[in-house]
C-alpha positions in Angstrom: 0.0 0.0 0.0 2.8 2.4 0.9 4.5 1.9 -2.5 1.2 2.8 -4.3 1.0 6.0 -2.4 4.6 6.9 -3.2 4.0 6.1 -6.9 0.9 8.3 -6.8 2.8 11.1 -5.2 5.7 10.8 -7.7 3.2 10.7 -10.6 1.4 13.8 -9.3 4.7 15.6 -8.9 5.8 14.6 -12.4 2.5 15.9 -13.9 2.8 19.1 -12.0 6.3 19.7 -13.3 5.2 18.8 -16.8 2.5 21.5 -16.5 5.1 24.1 -15.4 7.4 23.2 -18.3 4.5 23.4 -20.8 3.4 26.7 -19.5 6.9 28.1 -19.6 7.4 26.8 -23.1 4.1 28.3 -24.3 5.0 31.6 -22.7 8.2 31.9 -24.6 7.0 30.6 -28.0 10.3 31.8 -29.6 11.6 28.4 -30.6 8.7 26.0 -30.1 9.6 23.9 -33.2 13.2 23.6 -32.1 12.1 22.3 -28.8 9.7 19.8 -30.3 12.4 18.6 -32.7 14.8 18.1 -29.8 12.1 16.2 -27.8 11.3 14.0 -30.8 15.0 13.3 -31.3 15.4 12.4 -27.7 12.5 9.9 -28.0 14.1 8.3 -31.1 17.5 8.2 -29.5 16.1 6.5 -26.4 14.0 4.0 -28.3 16.4 3.2 -31.0 19.7 3.2 -29.2 19.7 3.7 -25.4 17.0 1.2 -24.4 18.2 -1.7 -26.6 21.8 -1.3 -25.6 20.9 -1.2 -21.9 18.7 -4.3 -22.1 21.3 -6.2 -24.1 24.2 -5.3 -21.8 22.0 -6.1 -18.8 21.2 -9.5 -20.3 24.7 -10.4 -21.3 26.8 -9.0 -18.4 24.6 -9.4 -15.4 23.1 -12.6 -13.9 21.0 -13.1 -10.9 19.0 -10.6 -8.8 21.2 -7.5 -9.5 20.1 -7.1 -13.1 17.4 -4.4 -12.3 19.8 -2.0 -10.5 22.4 -2.4 -13.3 19.9 -1.7 -16.0 18.6 1.3 -14.1 22.1 2.7 -13.7 22.7 2.1 -17.4 19.5 3.9 -18.3 20.3 6.9 -16.1 23.9 7.0 -17.5 22.5 6.9 -21.1 20.0 9.7 -20.4 22.7 11.8 -18.7 24.9 11.3 -21.7 22.1 12.1 -24.2 21.4 15.4 -22.3 25.2 16.2 -22.0 26.1 15.3 -25.6 25.7 18.7 -27.2 28.0 20.3 -24.6 30.4 17.3 -24.7 30.7 17.5 -28.5 30.9 21.3 -28.9 33.7 22.5 -31.0 36.8 24.1 -29.4 36.9 27.4 -27.4 33.9 29.7 -27.4 34.0 33.4 -28.2 32.0 34.2 -25.1 33.3 32.2 -22.1 30.3 33.1 -19.9 27.9 31.1 -22.1 29.0 27.7 -20.8 31.1 28.6 -17.7 31.4 25.2 -16.1 33.6 22.2 -16.7 30.8 20.1 -18.2 32.8 17.0 -19.2 34.2 16.8 -15.6 30.8 17.3 -14.1 29.3 14.6 -16.5 31.9 12.1 -15.4 31.4 13.0 -11.7 27.7 12.4 -12.1 28.3 9.0 -13.8 30.6 8.1 -10.9 27.8 9.1 -8.5 25.3 6.8 -10.4 27.8 4.0 -10.3 28.4 4.5 -6.6 24.7 4.5 -5.8 24.2 1.4 -7.9 27.0 -0.4 -6.1 25.5 0.5 -2.8 22.1 -0.8 -3.9 23.6 -4.1 -5.1 25.5 -4.5 -1.9 22.4 -3.8 0.2 20.5 -6.4 -1.9 23.2 -8.9 -1.3 23.2 -8.2 2.5 19.5 -8.6 2.6 19.7 -11.9 0.7 22.4 -13.3 2.9 20.4 -12.4 6.1 17.3 -14.3 4.7 19.3 -17.5 4.3 19.2 -19.8 7.3 22.7 -20.5 8.7 24.1 -23.8 7.4 
């Protein structure tokens, strides 16, 4: 029952944020087609490349009860990479250094390390729970 309430709250928060995003997008109508093209490209990238690769890697590399967290981590890493790709592939130095002032490749790598760390902790916690459930032999 508690999980259903959490899912309901997460869904409501997601819908509220989607509403905020849609209202901001419609307020600024400057580049609506560009945004829609980018969103369509993101869907195609996810469905044609990221999801199949994640499922295949999860199937080939991981056995047992840890497949879910590994696949989740791969999906998050793929989504982060898709979002960061324009900044990661940008050509050389910029004329205006204040446009992208942060070290985006380093921050992307740090975020991927964070995802890997959280995944390792989840897998370790799952193994600890599994070992506690087994009766001593």
